[in-house]
C-alpha positions in Angstrom: 85.4 146.6 102.7 84.3 143.3 104.3 87.0 141.4 106.1 88.5 138.2 105.0 87.4 135.2 107.1 90.0 132.5 107.7 88.7 129.4 109.3 90.9 126.7 110.8 89.1 123.3 111.1 89.6 120.9 113.9 88.0 119.2 116.9 87.7 120.9 120.3 89.6 120.2 123.5 93.1 118.8 124.5 92.2 115.2 123.5 92.3 116.2 119.8 94.8 119.0 119.9 97.7 117.2 118.3 95.6 115.2 115.8 96.2 115.3 112.0 92.6 116.5 111.7 93.4 119.6 113.8 96.1 121.0 111.6 93.6 123.8 110.6 93.5 124.9 114.2 97.3 124.9 114.3 97.5 127.2 111.3 95.1 129.8 112.6 96.9 129.7 115.9 100.1 130.5 114.1 98.5 133.4 112.3 97.1 134.8 115.5 100.6 134.5 117.1 102.2 136.4 114.2 99.6 139.2 114.7 100.0 139.2 118.5 96.3 138.5 118.8 94.2 136.4 121.1 90.9 134.6 120.4 87.7 135.6 121.9 84.3 133.8 122.1 81.9 134.4 119.2 78.3 133.4 119.2 77.8 130.1 117.4 80.6 127.8 118.7 83.6 129.6 117.5 86.5 131.7 118.8 87.6 134.7 116.7 90.6 136.9 116.5 90.3 140.2 114.6 93.7 141.0 113.0 95.5 142.8 110.3 97.4 140.1 108.3 100.7 140.8 106.7 102.1 144.0 105.3 101.2 145.9 102.1 103.8 147.4 99.8 105.1 150.5 101.5 104.7 149.1 104.9 101.0 149.6 105.6 99.2 147.0 107.6 97.6 144.2 105.6 93.9 143.6 105.2 91.5 143.0 108.1 91.1 139.3 108.7 88.9 137.4 111.1 90.7 134.3 112.2 88.2 131.7 113.3 88.8 128.6 115.4 85.8 126.4 115.4 84.8 124.9 118.8 82.3 122.5 117.4 83.2 119.0 116.3 84.6 118.8 112.8 81.5 117.1 111.3 79.3 120.0 112.3 81.6 122.9 111.4 79.1 124.4 109.0 76.9 126.1 111.6 79.7 128.0 113.3 81.2 129.0 110.0 77.9 130.1 108.5 77.2 132.2 111.6 80.5 134.1 111.3 80.1 134.6 107.5 76.5 135.9 107.9 77.6 138.5 110.4 80.8 139.7 108.6 80.4 139.2 104.8 80.0 136.4 102.3 81.7 133.3 101.2 83.6 135.2 98.4 86.2 136.2 101.1 86.2 132.9 103.0 89.3 130.8 103.3 89.1 127.4 105.0 92.3 125.6 106.2 92.0 121.9 106.6 93.8 118.6 106.5 93.9 116.6 103.2 94.5 112.9 102.9 95.1 113.0 99.2 98.1 115.3 99.4 101.6 114.1 100.7 102.6 115.2 104.1 104.3 118.6 104.1 102.7 119.9 100.9 100.3 122.8 100.8 97.8 123.1 98.0 95.1 125.8 97.3 91.9 125.8 95.3 88.6 127.6 95.1 85.4 125.6 94.9 85.1 122.0 93.8 84.2 118.9 95.8 84.9 118.1 99.4 86.8 114.9 98.7 85.1 113.0 101.5 86.0 115.7 104.1 83.1 115.9 106.5 84.1 119.4 107.8 84.0 120.8 104.3 80.8 119.0 103.5 79.1 120.6 106.5 80.4 124.1 105.6 79.2 123.8 101.9 75.8 122.6 103.1 75.4 125.4 105.6 76.5 128.1 103.2 74.6 126.7 100.2 77.8 127.0 98.1 81.1 125.3 97.5 82.6 128.6 96.2 85.2 129.4 98.8 89.0 129.1 99.0 90.5 126.1 100.6 94.1 125.9 101.9 94.7 122.1 102.0 97.5 120.8 104.2 98.8 117.4 103.2 98.7 114.7 105.9 99.3 111.6 103.6 97.2 108.5 103.3 97.1 106.1 106.2 99.6 103.3 106.1 98.5 99.7 105.3 94.9 99.0 106.0 94.4 101.6 108.8 90.9 103.2 108.7 91.2 106.8 107.5 88.8 107.9 110.3 91.2 106.5 112.9 94.2 107.9 111.1 93.0 111.5 111.0 92.1 111.3 114.7 95.6 110.2 115.6 98.6 112.4 116.3 101.4 113.0 113.7 104.2 110.5 113.8 107.5 111.4 115.6 109.2 112.1 112.2 106.3 114.2 111.1 106.2 116.2 114.3 109.8 117.3 113.6 108.6 118.8 110.3 105.2 120.0 111.5 106.3 123.5 112.6 107.6 124.1 109.0 104.4 122.8 107.5 102.2 125.0 109.7 104.4 128.0 108.9 104.1 127.3 105.2 100.3 127.0 105.4 100.1 130.2 107.3 102.3 131.9 104.6 99.8 130.5 102.0 96.9 132.1 103.8 98.7 135.5 104.0 99.5 135.3 100.3 95.9 134.7 99.4 94.6 137.7 101.3 97.5 140.0 100.2 98.1 138.9 96.5 95.2 136.6 95.6 94.6 132.9 95.0 96.5 132.6 91.7 99.7 134.1 93.1 99.5 131.8 96.1 98.9 128.8 93.8 101.9 129.7 91.6 104.1 129.9 94.7 102.9 126.8 96.6 102.3 124.5 93.6 105.7 125.2 92.0 108.1 122.2 91.6 110.6 123.9 93.9 108.1 124.3 96.8 109.5 122.2 99.6 107.8 118.7 99.7 
């Protein structure tokens, strides 16, 4: 069976590491750490870790997953993602983790297909793949305060208050990815869209 491909979006280098736009990188880093894996270079501007994610009933290792950390800039994520997908399967087992302005900070939402909501990384991926039919794990970062330009907002670091909550948010998003590959999208949606999911 083809592996799952889980892509965390972000921008490369230490300058952007703590930005809101880089929360996708943070989530795949957490998943790699859970699996005790390290990333290696992959052709086409990406780093990849080949892991077994989670545990199946009975204690068997979970499905094979390629964790992908794009090393291109966000707006041209499509090329690296399409390169990995072409080598290892198709978009039907692709999960993209990204920041989402239209979701309150701390909330995780999941969907398959649909529009990109102005997210240039998603737009680049959809264009390169020729389809929007892949799963998105959307990590809420809130709208910018006042009249701040959204482009400046996503390229700034989380606030001091948000940084205190950020480890929990990253952990929750990583849990959501694991649930998608182990139990399916609908089960993950029921869990993370429920009213008692921590805001």
